[in-house]
N, CA and C of each residue as an Amber inpcrd file, in Angstrom:
protein
   645
  80.6780000 157.7190000  63.3850000  80.3500000 156.8650000  64.4880000
  79.8060000 155.4960000  63.9530000  80.7830000 154.6420000  64.4550000
  80.5770000 153.5210000  64.3630000  78.8740000 152.7300000  64.5180000
  78.6260000 151.6830000  64.0290000  77.2250000 151.2620000  64.6420000
  77.4050000 151.0020000  65.9710000  78.0960000 150.0460000  66.4970000
  78.5370000 149.8540000  68.0830000  78.3820000 151.0170000  68.8810000
  79.0640000 152.1680000  68.7010000  78.8130000 153.2700000  69.7150000
  77.6900000 153.6850000  69.0580000  77.1360000 154.0400000  68.0070000
  75.5330000 154.5930000  67.9730000  74.9410000 153.7350000  69.2000000
  74.8740000 152.3310000  69.2190000  73.8600000 151.8310000  69.4790000
  73.8220000 152.0960000  70.9700000  74.8460000 152.4100000  71.8040000
  75.6400000 152.4380000  72.8060000  74.9060000 153.7730000  73.0970000
  75.3450000 154.7800000  72.4000000  74.9540000 156.2430000  72.5680000
  73.3230000 156.4110000  72.4180000  72.7410000 155.4360000  71.3310000
  71.1580000 155.5770000  71.5540000  70.7150000 155.0770000  72.7700000
  71.1580000 154.1120000  73.4950000  70.3020000 153.0230000  74.2620000
  70.5000000 154.2000000  76.1020000  71.6850000 154.9890000  75.8970000
  72.0430000 155.5480000  77.2020000  71.1470000 156.8880000  77.2030000
  71.1250000 157.6570000  76.1870000  70.4290000 158.7870000  75.7470000
  68.9080000 158.5480000  75.6940000  68.4730000 157.5120000  74.9010000
  67.1540000 157.2020000  75.5390000  67.3880000 156.5870000  76.9570000
  67.6220000 156.5290000  77.5460000  67.3190000 155.6940000  78.9500000
  67.5130000 156.9990000  80.1890000  68.1990000 157.9670000  79.4900000
  68.1490000 158.9470000  80.2310000  67.5470000 159.9610000  80.2870000
  66.8040000 160.1130000  78.9300000  65.8960000 160.8880000  78.8460000
  63.9690000 160.0530000  78.6560000  64.2520000 159.1130000  79.1180000
  62.9580000 158.6090000  79.4030000  62.6230000 157.9600000  80.8280000
  61.3130000 157.7190000  81.2990000  61.3350000 157.1710000  82.6320000
  61.2140000 155.7730000  82.3860000  62.7330000 154.9160000  81.9520000
  62.7700000 153.2890000  81.8230000  63.7630000 152.7540000  82.9280000
  63.0980000 151.5120000  83.0280000  63.6770000 150.7760000  84.1170000
  65.1550000 150.6040000  83.9720000  65.8070000 150.4700000  84.9700000
  67.4980000 150.5930000  84.4690000  67.6400000 148.7510000  84.5110000
  68.1370000 148.6450000  83.6070000  68.6890000 147.1400000  83.0680000
  70.1960000 147.0040000  83.0890000  70.7540000 146.8480000  84.2710000
  72.5330000 147.1550000  84.0650000  73.1300000 146.2290000  82.9250000
  72.8450000 144.8500000  83.1590000  73.1990000 143.8810000  82.3940000
  73.4780000 144.5380000  80.9660000  72.2790000 144.8980000  80.5460000
  71.9320000 145.5930000  79.0420000  72.9920000 146.5560000  78.9250000
  73.2000000 147.4390000  79.5550000  74.0550000 148.4240000  79.2500000
  75.4610000 148.5050000  79.2920000  75.8820000 147.3730000  80.2070000
  77.0150000 146.8430000  80.2310000  77.5770000 146.4110000  79.4470000
  76.5730000 145.4930000  78.3410000  76.4650000 144.8110000  76.9770000
  77.2370000 145.5980000  75.8920000  76.1460000 146.9600000  75.9040000
  75.9840000 148.0770000  75.1030000  77.7380000 148.1950000  74.9660000
  78.2700000 148.8160000  76.2630000  79.2250000 149.1440000  76.2000000
  80.2530000 148.4210000  76.1850000  80.2450000 147.1500000  75.8340000
  81.1000000 145.8310000  76.0230000  82.1500000 145.8320000  77.1680000
  81.0340000 146.2460000  78.1390000  82.0110000 146.0970000  79.7430000
  81.4770000 144.9780000  80.0830000  82.9410000 144.1580000  80.7720000
  82.8240000 142.5740000  81.0160000  83.3210000 142.3180000  82.5770000
  82.0500000 143.1970000  83.5600000  82.5160000 143.3670000  85.0350000
  82.6260000 141.7880000  85.6140000  81.5670000 140.9740000  85.5390000
  81.8580000 140.1190000  85.8590000  83.0780000 138.9450000  85.6120000
  82.8040000 138.9140000  83.7500000  83.9050000 137.9850000  83.3430000
  85.2430000 138.2570000  83.7930000  85.6110000 139.7710000  84.3770000
  87.2500000 140.1310000  84.5500000  86.7780000 139.7000000  85.6920000
  86.0460000 139.9660000  86.9110000  86.1810000 139.9720000  88.1470000
  86.4190000 138.6390000  88.6940000  85.5070000 137.4230000  87.9960000
  85.9750000 135.8710000  88.2950000  87.1860000 135.7560000  88.2870000
  88.1000000 136.2450000  87.7320000  89.2150000 135.8900000  87.8800000
  90.3210000 136.1420000  89.0300000  89.5990000 136.8750000  89.9920000
  90.0680000 137.6960000  91.1060000  89.3620000 137.1120000  92.1590000
  89.7950000 136.7120000  93.0170000  89.4130000 136.4640000  94.7530000
  89.4700000 138.0100000  95.6360000  88.2780000 137.8960000  96.5220000
  88.7500000 138.9120000  97.4080000  90.3000000 138.7780000  98.2260000
  90.3360000 137.5710000  98.7900000  91.4200000 137.6780000  99.2720000
  92.9150000 138.0980000  98.6880000  92.6550000 138.0050000  97.2300000
  94.0310000 137.8790000  96.5390000  93.8050000 139.2410000  96.8720000
  93.0340000 140.1360000  96.3350000  92.7430000 141.7730000  96.4750000
  93.2200000 142.3060000  97.7840000  93.0080000 141.6350000  98.6630000
  93.1360000 142.3110000 100.3680000  94.7170000 141.9820000 100.0320000
  95.4960000 140.7940000  99.8600000  96.9520000 140.7050000  99.9890000
  97.7370000 141.8220000  99.1850000  96.9680000 141.8140000  98.1300000
  97.8550000 142.7870000  97.3250000  97.7120000 144.2680000  97.4290000
  96.2620000 144.8160000  98.1040000  96.0110000 146.0260000  98.0280000
  95.7070000 146.6390000  99.3510000  95.6550000 146.0890000 100.0670000
  95.6870000 146.2260000 101.6930000  93.9020000 146.1040000 101.9890000
  93.5420000 146.2830000 103.3680000  92.3110000 145.6100000 104.0310000
  91.5780000 147.1540000 104.0780000  92.3140000 147.8740000 104.1780000
  91.5730000 149.4530000 104.3970000  90.8080000 150.3380000 103.3580000
  90.6010000 149.3910000 102.2970000  90.4360000 149.8500000 101.1890000
  88.6820000 149.0410000 100.6880000  88.1440000 149.9780000 100.0090000
  86.7540000 148.7680000  99.4550000  87.0810000 147.8570000  97.9550000
  87.5530000 146.5690000  98.1580000  87.7060000 146.0530000  97.2180000
  87.0130000 145.7020000  96.8730000  85.6060000 145.4020000  97.3820000
  84.4410000 143.9410000  96.4800000  83.8880000 144.8160000  95.2450000
  83.2330000 144.1520000  94.5200000  82.9530000 144.7730000  93.3200000
  81.2790000 145.1750000  93.5740000  81.2220000 146.6290000  93.4400000
  80.2520000 147.0280000  93.9690000  79.9930000 148.2050000  93.1510000
  79.8660000 148.1340000  91.5000000  79.4570000 149.3900000  90.5040000
  78.1440000 149.8720000  91.0850000  78.5430000 151.2040000  90.4570000
  76.8460000 152.1450000  90.7650000  76.1130000 151.7650000  89.8780000
  75.0930000 151.7880000  90.5550000  73.6860000 150.8670000  89.4930000
  73.7700000 152.2460000  88.4420000  72.8700000 152.0320000  86.9350000
  72.8850000 152.8030000  86.3140000  71.4940000 153.3980000  86.2870000
  70.1340000 153.2020000  87.0100000  69.5020000 154.2020000  88.0300000
  69.8710000 155.0390000  88.7600000  71.1510000 154.7780000  89.8670000
  71.8980000 155.8070000  90.3520000  72.6630000 157.1260000  89.3440000
  73.3780000 156.1890000  88.6190000  73.9660000 156.8510000  87.5750000
  73.2580000 157.9300000  86.9610000  72.0100000 157.4210000  86.2780000
  70.9770000 158.5420000  85.4340000  70.3640000 159.7140000  87.0480000
  70.3610000 159.1770000  87.7520000  69.7300000 160.3440000  88.8480000
  71.4560000 161.4980000  88.7570000  72.4120000 160.4520000  89.2030000
  73.4920000 161.8520000  89.3030000  73.5320000 162.4980000  88.6070000
  73.3690000 162.2870000  86.7770000  73.6480000 163.2340000  85.8230000
  72.7840000 164.3540000  85.7060000  71.3220000 163.6390000  86.0780000
  70.3670000 164.6920000  86.2530000  70.6170000 165.7590000  87.2680000
  71.2640000 165.2200000  88.1100000  71.5900000 166.2360000  89.4180000
  72.5520000 167.2640000  89.1330000  73.3190000 166.7100000  88.0390000
  74.5280000 167.7390000  87.6180000  73.9600000 168.3160000  86.5360000
  73.3380000 168.0670000  85.7880000  72.8750000 168.7400000  84.3970000
  73.0420000 170.7860000  84.5890000  72.3710000 170.9880000  85.6930000
  72.7580000 172.5540000  85.8190000  73.9100000 172.8460000  85.8080000
  75.3320000 172.2660000  86.7250000  76.4340000 172.4790000  86.7550000
  77.1450000 172.2470000  85.6690000  76.9540000 171.7470000  84.3220000
  77.7550000 170.9060000  83.3660000  79.2080000 171.4640000  83.8140000
  79.8080000 170.5000000  83.8380000  81.2510000 171.1240000  84.1870000
  82.6000000 170.4340000  83.0360000  83.7090000 171.0510000  83.0710000
  84.3480000 171.3800000  81.9380000  85.0870000 169.9300000  82.5570000
  85.4340000 169.4400000  83.2960000  86.1000000 168.2560000  83.8160000
  85.3820000 167.3060000  84.8930000  85.2370000 166.2400000  84.9900000
  84.7440000 165.3810000  86.1140000  85.7970000 164.5080000  86.6340000
  85.8660000 163.9170000  87.9850000  86.6100000 163.2790000  88.2620000
  86.0480000 162.2500000  89.2050000  86.3420000 161.0710000  89.0070000
  85.1960000 160.0990000  89.8230000  86.6480000 159.4200000  90.7770000
  86.4040000 159.1650000  92.1470000  87.1960000 158.7200000  92.9270000
  86.7490000 157.5190000  93.4040000  88.0450000 156.5160000  92.8910000
  87.2960000 155.2130000  93.1660000  86.2490000 154.6450000  91.8930000
  86.7860000 154.7560000  91.0670000  86.0610000 154.6450000  89.5340000
  85.1490000 153.1290000  89.3620000  86.1900000 152.0830000  89.9910000
  85.7320000 150.7420000  89.2710000  85.8120000 150.6730000  88.1190000
  85.1570000 149.6900000  87.3170000  84.7030000 149.9350000  85.8470000
  84.3010000 150.6770000  85.2310000  84.1730000 152.1600000  85.5040000
  83.8060000 153.3070000  85.1090000  82.8530000 153.3020000  84.7750000
  81.6920000 152.7880000  84.9980000  80.3200000 153.3500000  85.0980000
  80.0490000 154.3470000  84.3170000  80.0300000 155.2520000  85.5370000
  79.8930000 156.6780000  85.6980000  80.6520000 157.4340000  84.5450000
  81.7820000 156.7820000  84.0000000  82.8180000 157.7390000  83.0950000
  82.0820000 157.4750000  81.7090000  81.7630000 156.4710000  81.2340000
  80.9640000 155.9720000  80.3560000  79.4920000 157.0140000  80.0510000
  78.8460000 156.4450000  81.1340000  77.4720000 157.1110000  80.6300000
  77.9370000 158.6990000  80.6170000  78.6180000 158.7860000  81.4710000
  78.9960000 160.8110000  81.0080000  79.3940000 161.1780000  79.8170000
  80.6220000 160.1980000  79.0780000  81.1440000 160.3020000  78.1630000
  80.2680000 160.9150000  77.0340000  79.4040000 159.6950000  76.7780000
  78.4940000 159.4930000  75.8460000  77.5610000 160.0310000  75.5930000
  77.1620000 160.8670000  77.2340000  76.3160000 161.7850000  77.1440000
  76.5210000 163.2310000  77.1970000  77.7200000 163.6520000  77.3850000
  78.4180000 164.7870000  77.2650000  80.0580000 164.8190000  76.6650000
  79.9350000 164.8000000  75.5380000  81.0590000 164.8720000  74.7890000
  82.3080000 165.7300000  75.1930000  81.2760000 166.7610000  75.3570000
  82.1730000 168.0650000  75.3590000  82.8300000 168.0320000  76.9430000
  82.6570000 167.2830000  77.4370000  83.5210000 167.1170000  79.1930000
  84.5450000 166.1330000  79.1970000  85.6450000 166.5340000  79.6520000
  86.3170000 165.6290000  79.9870000  86.3170000 164.9450000  81.6170000
  86.3520000 163.3030000  80.9850000  86.1840000 162.6750000  82.6430000
  87.4460000 161.7600000  82.6340000  87.6120000 161.6190000  84.3400000
  89.1490000 160.8660000  84.8150000  88.3410000 160.1520000  85.7810000
  88.8630000 158.6970000  85.9040000  88.8390000 158.1200000  86.5180000
  89.7410000 157.7790000  87.6960000  89.5510000 157.3480000  88.7270000
  90.9120000 157.1420000  89.7750000  90.7200000 156.1570000  90.3750000
  91.2120000 154.5910000  90.4500000  90.8970000 153.2780000  90.7180000
  92.0920000 152.4650000  91.1710000  91.9560000 151.7750000  92.0590000
  93.0640000 151.1730000  92.5180000  93.5150000 150.2630000  92.2830000
  92.6930000 149.4120000  91.7730000  92.8240000 147.8080000  91.4350000
  92.6810000 148.2070000  89.7000000  94.0140000 147.2900000  89.5450000
  94.5170000 147.5610000  87.8060000  93.5910000 146.5960000  86.9410000
  93.3030000 145.5960000  87.4990000  92.5980000 144.7200000  86.4550000
  91.1930000 145.7610000  85.8850000  90.6170000 146.5380000  86.6310000
  89.5200000 147.0390000  86.3590000  89.7000000 148.6310000  85.6520000
  90.9080000 148.7940000  85.9690000  91.3980000 150.1510000  85.2670000
  91.7340000 149.7380000  83.4610000  92.3850000 148.6650000  83.3200000
  92.4690000 147.5700000  82.2570000  91.4420000 147.6090000  81.7560000
  90.5460000 146.9610000  82.2740000  88.9990000 146.8180000  81.5660000
  88.4210000 148.6470000  80.9230000  88.8230000 149.6690000  81.5780000
  88.3540000 150.6230000  81.2680000  89.0590000 151.1460000  80.1770000
  90.4500000 150.8070000  80.0810000  90.8490000 151.4010000  78.8860000
  90.6690000 150.6120000  77.7240000  90.5730000 149.4380000  77.8790000
  90.2530000 148.3220000  76.9360000  89.1560000 149.3120000  76.1720000
  87.6730000 149.5530000  76.8380000  86.3920000 150.0220000  76.5610000
  86.8040000 151.3550000  75.6360000  87.4450000 152.2110000  76.5510000
  87.7190000 153.2450000  76.0490000  88.3840000 153.7080000  74.7590000
  89.3960000 152.6760000  74.6220000  89.8160000 152.3880000  73.1870000
  88.8230000 151.8010000  71.9950000  88.3440000 151.1100000  72.6580000
  87.2280000 150.6300000  71.5590000  86.1940000 151.5720000  71.0320000
  85.5290000 152.3470000  71.8580000  84.8620000 153.3160000  71.4590000
  85.4930000 154.9440000  71.1750000  86.8550000 154.7860000  71.2040000
  87.1720000 156.2650000  71.0010000  86.7490000 157.4490000  71.8440000
  86.9520000 157.2270000  72.5640000  86.4670000 158.1720000  73.7600000
  87.5940000 158.7960000  74.4370000  88.4510000 159.7010000  73.2330000
  89.5340000 160.3280000  73.5230000  89.5290000 161.3930000  75.2280000
  88.0100000 161.6950000  75.4180000  88.1780000 162.7240000  76.3120000
  87.7280000 162.0530000  77.7720000  88.0180000 160.5360000  77.6510000
  87.8410000 159.7760000  78.9930000  89.5660000 159.1800000  79.1640000
  89.7790000 159.3310000  80.5480000  91.2750000 158.7360000  81.3600000
  90.5420000 157.8820000  82.5580000  91.8940000 157.2390000  82.7840000
  91.5340000 156.3190000  83.9100000  92.7840000 156.2080000  84.4010000
  92.8670000 156.4730000  85.6380000  94.0660000 156.2600000  86.1270000
  94.6540000 155.2960000  87.3230000  95.3290000 154.1460000  87.5060000
  95.4590000 153.1810000  88.2600000  96.2330000 153.9830000  89.4890000
  95.5540000 153.7550000  90.7620000  96.4420000 154.1550000  91.8020000
  95.5870000 154.6340000  92.9190000  96.2040000 154.5800000  94.4230000
  95.6830000 155.0490000  95.5530000  95.0240000 156.4900000  95.6760000
  93.8490000 156.4890000  95.9270000  93.4110000 158.0000000  96.1520000
  94.5350000 159.0190000  96.8570000  94.9490000 158.4660000  98.2590000
  95.4960000 158.8640000  98.7970000  97.2020000 159.4930000  98.8820000
  97.7570000 158.8180000  97.8880000  98.9350000 158.9960000  97.5120000
  99.1440000 159.3380000  96.0840000  97.8460000 159.1490000  95.2720000
  98.1970000 159.5720000  93.6590000  97.6280000 160.8470000  93.2820000
  98.5730000 161.6550000  92.6930000  97.8850000 163.1000000  92.1600000
  96.9610000 163.2710000  91.5020000  95.6860000 163.8330000  91.8520000
  94.5800000 164.3320000  91.1430000  94.7360000 165.1520000  90.3080000
  94.0050000 165.0170000  88.9030000  93.9740000 165.8750000  88.0110000
  93.0990000 166.7040000  88.8190000  93.3010000 167.9890000  88.2730000
  92.0770000 168.9880000  88.6360000  90.8590000 169.2630000  88.0260000
  89.8020000 169.1880000  88.5610000  88.1000000 168.9960000  88.0670000
  87.5680000 169.9240000  88.4900000  85.9160000 170.0090000  87.8390000
  85.0640000 170.7480000  88.9550000  84.0220000 170.2760000  89.6870000
  83.6220000 168.7820000  89.2340000  82.7890000 168.2600000  89.7810000
  83.6760000 166.7590000  90.2780000  83.4630000 166.5980000  91.5400000
  84.3580000 165.1370000  92.1760000  83.1310000 164.4860000  92.4970000
  83.0770000 162.9340000  92.1040000  82.6360000 161.9220000  92.4750000
  82.7660000 161.1900000  93.5800000  82.2470000 160.7970000  94.8730000
  82.5010000 159.9710000  95.5660000  81.4620000 159.2280000  96.1470000
  81.0280000 158.3220000  95.2150000  80.1050000 157.5560000  95.5660000
  79.9350000 156.3810000  96.5840000  80.3130000 156.6370000  98.0590000
  80.8550000 155.3940000  98.5510000  81.7930000 154.6190000  98.5390000
  82.7610000 155.2460000  97.8820000  83.9030000 154.7240000  97.4080000
  84.8640000 154.4100000  98.5670000  84.4860000 154.6180000  99.6920000
  85.9640000 154.6500000 100.7990000  85.4910000 154.3440000 102.1880000
  86.4730000 153.3320000 102.7630000  86.1930000 152.6380000 104.1420000
  86.4650000 154.0070000 105.0380000  85.9190000 154.0420000 106.1160000
  85.7540000 155.2270000 107.2960000  87.3000000 155.2910000 107.3920000
  87.9100000 154.5570000 107.2390000  89.6440000 155.2460000 108.0470000
  90.1100000 155.7970000 106.4360000  89.4550000 155.6360000 105.1460000
  90.1200000 156.4380000 103.9600000  89.2530000 157.7420000 103.8200000
  88.3060000 157.5620000 104.3850000  87.2530000 158.7880000 104.2200000
  88.2160000 159.7890000 104.3770000  88.3870000 160.1390000 105.9530000
  88.7410000 161.2300000 106.1850000  90.3450000 162.0930000 105.5030000
  90.9800000 161.3760000 104.7020000  92.3020000 162.0590000 103.6030000
  91.8030000 162.5470000 102.5600000  90.3590000 161.6560000 101.9340000
  89.5630000 161.9390000 100.9440000  89.4700000 163.7660000 101.6060000
  88.3610000 163.4580000 102.1210000  87.7600000 164.5540000 102.6370000
  88.6850000 165.8950000 102.6020000  89.8800000 165.5770000 102.9900000
  91.0610000 166.7370000 103.6530000  91.5000000 167.0230000 102.1480000
  91.7080000 166.6390000 101.2310000  92.0230000 166.3930000 100.1790000
  91.0510000 167.8800000  99.5650000  89.7510000 166.9460000  99.3580000
  88.9780000 167.9430000  98.6740000  88.8350000 169.4680000  99.5010000
  89.1240000 169.2810000 100.7110000  89.0910000 170.8270000 101.4020000
  90.2340000 171.7320000 100.8840000  91.4530000 171.2210000 101.0470000
  92.2870000 171.7930000 100.4480000  92.1440000 172.3730000  98.7720000
  91.3720000 171.7300000  98.0860000  91.5220000 171.8140000  96.5990000
  90.1410000 172.9510000  96.8170000  89.3360000 173.0410000  97.7020000
  88.1360000 174.0980000  97.7290000  88.8290000 175.4300000  98.0750000
  90.0230000 175.5680000  99.0780000  90.6380000 176.8620000  99.4010000
  90.9430000 177.4680000  98.0850000  91.0530000 176.7240000  96.7740000
  91.8370000 177.8900000  95.7180000  90.5230000 177.5700000  94.5270000
  89.7060000 176.8990000  94.3430000  88.4980000 176.8600000  93.6070000
  87.6730000 176.6020000  94.2720000  86.0970000 177.0740000  93.7270000
  84.8500000 176.3810000  93.5170000  84.6610000 174.8130000  93.2670000
  84.2250000 173.7580000  94.0610000  83.8360000 172.6270000  93.6350000
  82.2190000 172.2170000  93.7760000  81.9600000 171.0230000  93.5220000
  80.8830000 170.5490000  93.8220000  81.4110000 169.2790000  93.9440000
  81.0870000 168.2720000  94.6200000  81.0140000 166.8950000  95.3780000
  79.4990000 166.3600000  94.9000000  79.6700000 164.9820000  94.3490000
  78.4850000 164.3580000  94.3990000  78.4610000 163.1980000  94.9260000
  78.0140000 162.9220000  95.7290000  77.8630000 161.9110000  97.1150000
  76.5590000 161.0340000  97.0180000  77.2340000 159.5380000  97.2700000
  75.9750000 158.6010000  98.0590000  75.9590000 157.9390000  98.9530000
  75.3510000 157.6560000 100.0120000  75.5620000 156.3480000 100.8890000
  75.7720000 156.8840000 102.0350000  76.7030000 156.7270000 102.5600000
  77.6060000 156.9850000 103.6500000  78.2630000 158.0130000 103.8660000
  79.0900000 158.2010000 102.6000000  79.7650000 159.2830000 102.0170000
  79.2400000 160.7470000 102.5130000  77.7450000 160.6420000 102.1050000
  77.0310000 162.1960000 102.4630000  76.6280000 162.2100000 104.1020000
  77.0270000 161.1870000 104.9260000  77.2640000 161.1860000 106.4100000
  78.1710000 161.8750000 106.8090000  79.2050000 161.5680000 106.2510000
  80.5460000 162.6590000 106.2240000  80.3380000 164.2750000 106.0790000
  79.9710000 163.8700000 104.8480000  79.9710000 165.4290000 104.3570000
  78.9960000 166.4070000 104.8910000  77.9990000 165.7350000 105.2180000
  76.9410000 166.9170000 105.5490000  77.3670000 167.6790000 106.8810000
  78.5780000 167.0540000 107.0630000  79.0300000 167.6840000 108.3720000
  80.3380000 168.5150000 108.6520000  80.7050000 168.6290000 107.5380000
  81.6280000 169.5400000 106.8590000  81.4790000 171.1480000 106.8160000
  82.3350000 171.6640000 107.7090000  81.8210000 173.0590000 107.6810000
  82.0720000 174.1410000 106.4480000  82.3380000 173.5600000 105.6380000
  83.4360000 174.3090000 104.6490000  82.4630000 173.9850000 103.2880000
  81.6430000 173.1140000 103.6970000  80.2600000 172.7610000 102.3640000
  78.8860000 173.1570000 102.5530000  77.9380000 173.0580000 101.7190000
  76.9540000 173.5430000 101.6300000  76.2280000 172.4470000 100.6180000
  75.1660000 172.3050000 101.4030000  74.3520000 171.2260000  99.9250000
  73.3690000 171.9640000  98.9730000  73.7980000 171.0940000  97.8450000
  72.9260000 172.2640000  97.1070000  71.3530000 171.4710000  96.6280000
  70.6530000 171.9130000  97.0460000  69.4020000 171.0560000  96.6090000
  68.9070000 170.7900000  95.5000000  68.1610000 169.6620000  94.8650000
  67.7450000 169.3750000  94.0760000  66.3680000 168.2270000  93.9800000
  65.9150000 168.2450000  92.9730000  63.9400000 167.7500000  92.9610000
  64.7820000 165.9370000  92.8390000  65.4720000 165.7100000  92.5240000
  65.7360000 163.7170000  92.4570000  66.1330000 163.5470000  93.9730000
  65.9040000 162.3410000  94.3930000  65.8690000 161.6180000  95.0920000
  65.6420000 162.4460000  96.2690000  64.9830000 163.5800000  96.7100000
  64.0110000 164.2330000  97.2480000  64.0630000 163.7530000  98.6840000
  64.5090000 164.0350000  99.7950000  64.6110000 163.7210000 100.8980000
  65.0670000 162.1060000 101.4390000  65.8510000 161.7170000 100.2000000
  66.7290000 160.6790000 100.6730000  68.2020000 160.9330000 101.4220000
  68.3780000 160.5610000 102.6650000  69.8750000 160.7610000 103.1090000
  70.5260000 160.2820000 102.5400000  70.2690000 159.0190000 102.0210000
  71.7410000 158.2460000 101.5830000  71.8260000 158.0190000  99.8550000
  70.8220000 158.8400000  99.4250000  70.8090000 158.8040000  98.1050000
  71.5500000 159.7110000  97.7830000  71.6610000 159.7270000  96.2900000
  72.5320000 161.3170000  95.5480000  72.1370000 162.2910000  96.1140000
  73.2910000 162.8390000  96.7050000  73.3340000 164.3810000  97.0170000
  74.4530000 165.0450000  96.4050000  74.2480000 166.1800000  96.2060000
  75.4960000 167.6170000  95.9580000  75.7690000 168.3410000  97.0970000
  77.3760000 168.9520000  97.3080000  77.7420000 169.5450000  98.0560000
  78.4660000 170.5060000  97.0630000  78.6350000 171.6370000  97.6370000
  79.1810000 172.6450000  96.8530000  80.3710000 173.5220000  98.1810000
  81.4070000 174.2780000  97.5020000  81.8240000 175.2380000  98.5130000
  81.3040000 175.9130000  98.9490000  81.5950000 176.3230000 100.5130000
  80.1310000 176.9110000 101.1080000  80.6940000 178.5110000 100.2830000
  79.8880000 179.1770000 100.7140000  79.8860000 181.2570000 100.5540000
  80.7810000 181.7240000 101.4190000
């Protein structure tokens, strides 16, 4: 393991296992992620013209505080494969790939320059168990996974399509969904899902919540 990779691994594992305050800029720098630098080359109007106004296109990657909570919640269900729907610059993917090297991580992200940045860092860190696919989740083939993350990635017009795809998958296998914010409000009303209780963010309706295929 190179010194650079070791530094990122140590920083994330120490942050994950200790009650430390999150510094998103420090963790991004350790991962060589250039979120703002890359994003500054593109305006929201340009993105809307290229990708359409029905999608969430602004930069709003999940904070590492919430990502730590996510993985603490998922530890009892450590998967073989995790799929992050609307993966942005891949913070969830990189955190998990360093924390759980035996798990395969895939993201689907619509905006091509964000995917390019994820793949650049993936190759720099030699994370062969991490992949990122450029595409619209409503018409892109999803790879199989055990856990699906949708951390408020979709607008109200897109969310029903995503939920129906997940429902169809759940007819063939048991799955776990990790959700946050307004996505929770949609998932909690699905009769084919039941919530998985956990201690983190207990009582926070819009915090990290887990749902699984109903028994």
